[in-house]
C-alpha positions as CSV (number, residue, x, y, z in Angstrom):
1,M,0.1,0.0,0.0
2,R,1.1,3.5,-0.6
3,L,0.9,4.9,3.1
4,A,0.3,9.1,4.0
5,L,1.3,9.8,7.1
6,L,0.7,13.1,8.3
7,I,2.1,14.5,11.9
8,D,2.6,18.2,13.1
9,D,6.5,17.4,13.9
10,Y,9.1,14.7,12.8
11,L,12.8,13.9,13.2
12,P,15.3,14.1,12.9
13,N,15.1,17.8,14.8
14,S,12.6,16.8,17.0
15,T,12.7,15.6,20.7
16,R,9.4,14.6,20.9
17,V,7.8,10.7,21.9
18,G,5.3,11.4,19.2
19,A,8.2,11.6,16.3
20,K,9.9,9.2,17.6
21,M,7.0,6.9,17.7
22,F,5.7,7.8,14.3
23,H,9.4,7.3,12.8
24,E,9.1,3.6,14.2
25,L,5.6,3.6,12.8
26,A,6.2,4.4,9.5
27,C,10.0,2.2,9.4
28,E,7.7,-0.6,10.5
29,F,5.4,0.3,7.5
30,V,8.5,0.2,5.0
31,K,10.3,-3.1,6.6
32,C,6.5,-4.2,6.2
33,G,6.8,-3.9,2.2
34,H,4.5,-0.5,1.8
35,D,5.8,2.9,0.5
36,V,5.6,5.4,3.2
37,V,5.2,9.6,2.4
38,I,5.2,11.5,5.6
39,I,3.9,14.9,5.6
40,T,5.2,17.3,8.2
41,P,5.4,21.0,8.7
42,S,9.2,23.0,8.6
43,F,9.7,26.5,10.1
44,N,12.7,26.9,9.1
45,Q,12.9,26.5,5.4
46,K,12.9,28.5,2.1
47,Q,11.3,26.3,0.1
48,A,7.0,25.7,0.1
49,L,8.0,21.8,0.1
50,E,11.5,20.1,0.6
51,I,11.9,16.3,0.5
52,S,14.0,13.8,1.7
53,I,14.7,10.3,2.8
54,L,15.3,8.9,6.6
55,D,15.6,5.2,7.2
56,D,13.9,4.9,3.7
57,V,11.2,7.0,5.0
58,T,10.3,9.8,1.9
59,I,9.9,13.1,3.9
60,W,7.7,15.8,2.7
61,K,7.9,19.2,4.5
62,F,6.0,22.2,4.2
63,Q,6.3,25.5,5.2
64,S,4.9,26.5,7.9
65,G,4.7,28.8,10.7
66,K,6.2,27.7,14.3
67,I,3.9,25.6,16.3
68,K,6.0,24.6,19.4
69,D,7.3,26.7,22.0
70,I,5.7,29.9,21.1
71,G,2.6,31.9,22.6
72,K,-0.2,30.3,22.2
73,I,-2.0,32.9,20.3
74,Q,0.6,32.6,17.1
75,R,0.9,28.9,17.7
76,A,-3.1,28.6,17.6
77,I,-3.4,30.8,14.2
78,N,-0.6,28.5,12.7
79,E,-2.0,25.4,13.7
80,T,-5.3,26.4,11.9
81,L,-3.2,27.1,9.1
82,L,-1.8,23.6,8.8
83,S,-3.9,22.2,6.8
84,T,-3.8,24.9,3.9
85,R,0.3,25.4,3.9
86,A,0.5,21.9,3.2
87,W,-2.1,21.2,0.3
88,K,-0.7,24.3,-1.1
89,A,2.7,22.7,-0.8
90,I,1.4,19.1,-2.2
91,K,-0.6,19.6,-4.3
92,S,0.6,19.4,-7.8
93,K,2.3,16.2,-6.5
94,V,-0.8,14.2,-5.7
95,E,-3.0,12.3,-8.1
96,N,-5.3,10.1,-7.8
97,N,-3.6,7.1,-7.3
98,S,-0.6,8.4,-5.0
99,F,-1.8,7.3,-1.8
100,D,-4.2,4.1,-1.0
101,A,-4.6,5.4,3.2
102,V,-3.9,8.8,4.8
103,I,-2.5,8.0,8.5
104,Y,-2.6,11.1,10.9
105,Y,-1.9,12.1,14.2
106,S,-3.7,14.3,16.7
107,P,-2.5,16.4,18.1
108,S,-2.5,18.3,16.2
109,I,-6.4,18.7,15.6
110,F,-6.2,21.0,12.4
111,F,-5.4,18.1,9.9
112,S,-9.0,17.3,9.4
113,G,-8.4,19.7,5.6
114,L,-5.7,18.2,4.0
115,V,-6.5,14.7,5.2
116,T,-10.3,15.0,3.3
117,K,-8.4,16.7,0.0
118,L,-6.2,13.7,0.2
119,K,-9.3,11.2,0.4
120,K,-11.7,13.1,-1.9
121,T,-7.9,13.4,-4.7
122,C,-6.9,10.0,-3.9
123,G,-10.4,7.9,-2.9
124,C,-8.3,6.3,-0.6
125,R,-9.2,5.5,3.4
126,S,-8.3,7.3,6.7
127,F,-7.3,6.2,10.0
128,L,-6.8,8.8,12.6
129,V,-3.9,7.7,15.7
130,L,-5.6,9.9,18.9
131,R,-3.5,10.4,21.5
132,D,-4.7,13.2,23.5
133,L,-8.3,14.7,24.0
134,F,-7.9,18.1,23.5
135,P,-9.5,20.4,24.2
136,Q,-10.5,17.9,27.1
137,W,-7.7,18.0,28.8
138,A,-7.0,21.8,28.9
139,V,-10.6,22.5,29.8
140,D,-9.7,20.1,32.6
141,E,-7.1,22.2,33.5
142,G,-8.5,25.6,33.9
143,L,-6.2,26.5,30.5
144,I,-9.3,27.1,28.6
145,K,-12.9,28.3,30.2
146,E,-15.8,25.9,29.7
147,D,-18.4,27.5,27.4
148,S,-16.0,30.4,25.9
149,L,-15.1,31.5,22.7
150,I,-11.7,29.8,22.1
151,E,-13.7,26.6,23.2
152,K,-16.3,26.6,20.7
153,Y,-13.5,27.0,18.2
154,F,-11.3,24.2,19.2
155,R,-14.2,21.7,19.7
156,H,-15.0,23.0,15.8
157,F,-11.7,21.6,14.9
158,E,-11.9,18.7,16.8
159,K,-14.9,17.7,15.2
160,L,-13.8,17.8,12.3
161,N,-10.7,16.4,12.9
162,Y,-12.8,12.9,14.1
163,E,-15.0,13.2,11.0
164,A,-12.4,12.7,8.9
165,A,-11.4,9.6,9.9
166,D,-13.0,6.3,8.9
167,N,-11.7,4.6,11.9
168,I,-10.0,6.2,15.3
169,G,-7.2,4.6,17.2
170,L,-7.3,4.7,20.8
171,M,-4.8,4.1,23.3
172,S,-6.9,2.8,26.4
173,K,-10.4,0.8,27.0
174,N,-11.6,3.3,29.4
175,N,-10.4,6.3,26.6
176,I,-12.5,4.6,24.7
177,T,-15.5,4.6,27.1
178,L,-14.8,8.6,27.7
179,F,-14.3,9.1,24.0
180,N,-17.8,7.6,23.6
181,Q,-19.3,9.3,26.0
182,L,-18.1,12.6,24.9
183,T,-19.2,12.0,21.0
184,S,-22.4,9.9,21.9
185,D,-21.0,7.1,20.1
186,S,-20.6,8.6,16.9
187,Y,-17.8,6.8,15.5
188,K,-15.6,3.8,14.5
189,I,-13.0,3.1,17.5
190,T,-10.5,0.8,17.7
191,L,-8.1,-0.1,21.0
192,L,-4.6,1.0,19.6
193,R,-1.8,0.9,22.0
194,N,1.1,3.3,23.2
195,W,3.6,1.6,20.6
196,A,7.6,1.5,20.5
197,A,10.8,-0.8,18.8
198,F,12.3,-2.5,20.6
199,S,16.2,-1.4,20.5
200,P,18.2,-0.7,23.4
201,F,21.2,1.9,23.2
202,N,24.1,-0.1,22.9
203,K,26.4,0.7,25.8
204,L,29.6,0.0,23.4
205,T,29.3,3.0,21.6
206,L,29.5,5.0,24.6
207,N,32.3,7.6,24.2
208,F,31.6,9.6,27.8
209,S,29.3,9.0,30.6
210,Y,26.2,11.1,31.0
211,R,26.8,10.0,35.2
212,D,30.5,11.1,34.8
213,K,29.6,14.4,33.3
214,L,26.9,15.3,35.8
215,N,28.6,13.9,38.4
216,L,26.1,11.0,39.5
217,K,28.3,8.7,38.8
218,D,27.2,6.5,42.5
219,K,23.9,7.6,42.3
220,I,20.2,5.7,41.7
221,I,18.7,8.4,39.5
222,Y,15.3,8.8,39.5
223,F,14.6,9.8,35.6
224,Y,11.7,11.9,34.1
225,G,11.9,12.6,30.3
226,G,9.7,14.6,28.3
227,N,7.0,17.5,28.3
228,I,7.1,19.6,31.6
229,G,4.1,21.5,31.4
230,H,0.7,21.6,32.8
231,A,-0.9,18.4,31.6
232,Q,1.8,16.4,33.6
233,D,1.5,18.0,36.7
234,T,5.3,18.0,37.6
235,E,4.7,19.7,40.8
236,N,3.8,16.5,42.4
237,L,6.9,15.0,41.6
238,M,8.7,17.9,42.7
239,R,6.9,16.9,46.1
240,L,8.4,13.7,46.0
241,V,12.5,15.2,45.0
242,R,11.3,17.0,48.6
243,N,10.7,13.8,50.3
244,M,13.4,12.0,49.2
245,Q,15.9,14.1,50.5
246,T,16.8,12.2,53.4
247,Y,18.8,9.8,50.7
248,P,21.4,10.7,49.5
249,Q,22.0,8.2,47.5
250,A,19.1,9.3,45.3
251,H,18.9,11.9,42.7
252,F,16.6,13.1,40.6
253,L,17.2,13.9,37.0
254,F,14.6,16.2,34.6
255,V,14.9,16.4,31.0
256,G,12.8,18.4,28.5
257,Q,10.5,21.2,27.9
258,G,7.3,22.8,28.8
259,D,5.3,25.6,30.3
260,E,6.2,24.6,33.8
261,V,10.4,24.2,33.7
262,E,10.2,27.4,35.0
263,L,8.0,26.4,38.0
264,I,10.0,23.2,38.6
265,N,13.3,25.0,38.5
266,Q,11.7,27.8,41.6
267,L,10.2,25.2,43.5
268,A,13.8,23.4,43.4
269,I,15.5,27.1,44.6
270,D,12.6,27.4,47.1
271,W,12.6,24.5,48.3
272,N,16.4,24.4,48.6
273,L,17.3,20.7,47.1
274,N,20.3,19.4,46.6
275,N,19.1,16.3,45.1
276,F,17.9,17.8,41.8
277,T,19.2,18.6,38.5
278,Y,17.6,19.9,35.2
279,L,18.1,19.8,31.5
280,P,17.1,21.6,28.4
281,S,16.1,19.0,25.4
282,I,18.9,16.6,23.9
283,T,18.5,15.2,20.4
284,Q,16.5,11.3,19.7
285,D,20.1,9.4,20.5
286,E,21.1,11.9,23.3
287,F,17.9,11.0,25.1
288,K,18.4,7.2,24.1
289,H,22.4,7.4,25.8
290,L,20.8,8.9,28.8
291,L,18.0,6.0,29.5
292,S,20.6,3.5,29.4
293,E,22.4,4.9,32.1
294,V,19.5,6.0,34.7
295,D,17.8,3.9,37.3
296,V,14.5,4.7,37.6
297,G,11.7,6.0,35.1
298,L,9.4,8.5,36.3
299,F,6.0,10.2,35.0
300,S,3.1,11.9,36.2
301,L,-0.3,13.2,35.0
302,A,-2.8,15.9,36.1
303,R,-5.6,14.7,38.2
304,S,-8.3,16.5,36.8
305,H,-8.1,14.6,34.0
306,T,-10.9,13.1,32.4
307,A,-8.8,11.2,29.4
308,H,-7.1,8.2,30.3
309,N,-3.0,8.6,28.8
310,F,-0.7,6.3,28.0
311,P,2.8,9.0,28.1
312,G,4.5,7.6,25.2
313,K,7.6,8.1,27.4
314,L,7.0,5.0,29.1
315,L,7.8,2.8,26.0
316,G,11.5,4.3,26.1
317,Y,11.9,3.1,29.7
318,M,10.7,-0.2,29.1
319,V,13.3,-0.4,26.3
320,E,15.4,0.0,28.8
321,S,14.4,-2.2,31.4
322,L,13.6,0.4,33.7
323,P,11.0,0.1,36.3
324,I,7.9,2.9,35.4
325,L,6.7,4.8,39.1
326,G,4.4,7.8,38.7
327,S,1.1,9.0,39.3
328,V,-2.0,9.2,37.1
329,N,-5.8,10.8,37.3
330,P,-8.9,8.7,39.3
331,G,-9.7,5.8,36.6
332,N,-6.4,6.0,34.2
333,D,-6.3,2.0,33.5
334,L,-2.4,2.4,33.0
335,L,-2.5,2.0,36.1
336,D,-3.6,-1.8,36.8
337,I,-1.9,-2.6,33.7
338,V,1.5,-1.5,34.8
339,N,1.0,-2.8,38.8
340,D,-0.9,-5.6,37.8
341,N,2.5,-6.7,35.3
342,D,5.3,-5.6,38.4
343,A,6.4,-3.3,36.2
344,G,6.6,-0.7,38.3
345,N,4.4,1.2,40.4
346,I,1.5,3.8,40.0
347,F,-0.5,5.5,42.2
348,I,-3.0,8.4,41.7
349,N,-2.3,11.9,41.6
350,G,-1.8,13.0,45.4
351,E,-1.0,10.1,47.7
352,D,2.1,11.5,47.7
353,N,3.5,8.8,50.9
354,K,2.4,5.8,48.6
355,L,4.6,7.4,45.7
356,L,7.5,7.8,48.4
357,A,7.3,4.2,49.5
358,A,7.4,3.5,46.4
359,A,10.6,5.2,45.2
360,I,12.6,4.4,48.0
361,K,11.6,0.7,47.2
362,Y,13.8,1.6,44.5
363,L,16.7,1.9,46.2
364,E,17.0,-1.8,46.4
365,P,18.9,-3.0,42.9
366,D,17.4,-6.2,43.2
367,Y,13.7,-4.9,43.3
368,R,14.6,-2.2,40.6
369,T,16.0,-5.3,38.4
370,N,13.2,-7.4,38.2
371,Q,11.0,-4.3,38.0
372,G,13.1,-3.3,35.2
373,N,13.0,-6.8,33.5
374,N,9.0,-7.1,33.8
375,A,8.6,-3.4,32.2
376,T,10.2,-5.1,28.8
377,V,8.2,-8.2,29.1
378,L,5.4,-5.8,29.4
379,L,6.0,-3.9,26.1
380,H,6.3,-7.4,24.1
381,K,3.4,-8.5,25.4
382,E,1.4,-5.2,25.1
383,F,3.1,-2.4,22.6
384,T,5.3,-3.3,20.3
385,V,5.3,-1.6,17.3
386,E,5.1,-4.5,14.6
387,A,1.8,-4.7,16.7
388,A,0.5,-1.4,16.0
389,A,1.1,-1.4,12.5
390,K,-0.8,-4.8,11.8
391,K,-3.5,-3.2,13.3
392,I,-4.2,0.6,11.5
393,I,-3.7,-2.2,8.1
394,N,-6.4,-4.7,9.1
395,T,-8.4,-1.6,10.4
396,I,-7.9,0.0,7.1
397,Q,-8.4,-2.5,5.0
398,I,-11.5,-3.8,6.6
399,S,-13.4,-0.3,7.0
């Protein structure tokens, strides 16, 4: 099949988990004999369309305004224009037999116009990989006022995003239940777990050590990597850092970008934390290297969420056999999946004493090793890129 994959952020320049996941999916499609074209925006190119190849995956980058790490108003404007700018750049290359299917990733919610044009021109099917119920989570967090004009604006494009899909893949059973409640069972839904390619970092390629570089050689490193924003409620994890100060062998390392970076660094100052280090975003290769040197993988989801997400960062932890420690919103079935498989310890956000007790247990080497090995077993059981690619292709062919 000839597949068009749409995403708002992609390798090699992206540091985000979604970009890594989508590239692994594209590579798996190529491995299975499909022709793949990634269609993605770029804000630093002179031409309307630039074509490149990465790992046998063809990439069409169209010129766009910046949509990451900028002000909310400018981001909303540039995201709204994604489909218009993309179609203007690629329409001369699209014919009625160019693609057999369109697979698009959300966020963003603004690819419906492009999906609709590709479907009409090519007579093909579409599959939405829905990883984030926006604007629902922003309303839950109080970032967008309910029934406001801005909510109605985003809801309009959210609906168009869903209507452009012949099938929608959601990451958990509880998310499917919630989605169907919110949309009155209006769409065709399938369970599509997050995924990762099992490719642990080759430590033989190391030419330096992060532990040495950060002066953490003898520490047990609790690592958080990825977006540091409102949806994560990273203050929840910073309370754990503060509560672990009496254990000098433990150190917390946060790496990433987002709206709450300033907050966590200020808390580190206010609470006089000497067991905490923050680093800005690093490349995907650097990230894998760093994962190979840490001991415990951390994550957090805001308690106020109604959606039940499975953060992509957990898959990277699983690949490197790191035990998972973190907090979720009430009702999130990720808690049962991880805890029942002894792949880590997950609690409801706000259960600080339980989170602390589990963190202390990870100071024991045997416990860390056993839970980390179980995390890798869980990855192979539930979250492989092979299973995700097969599910998407089978769904497209029968829809």
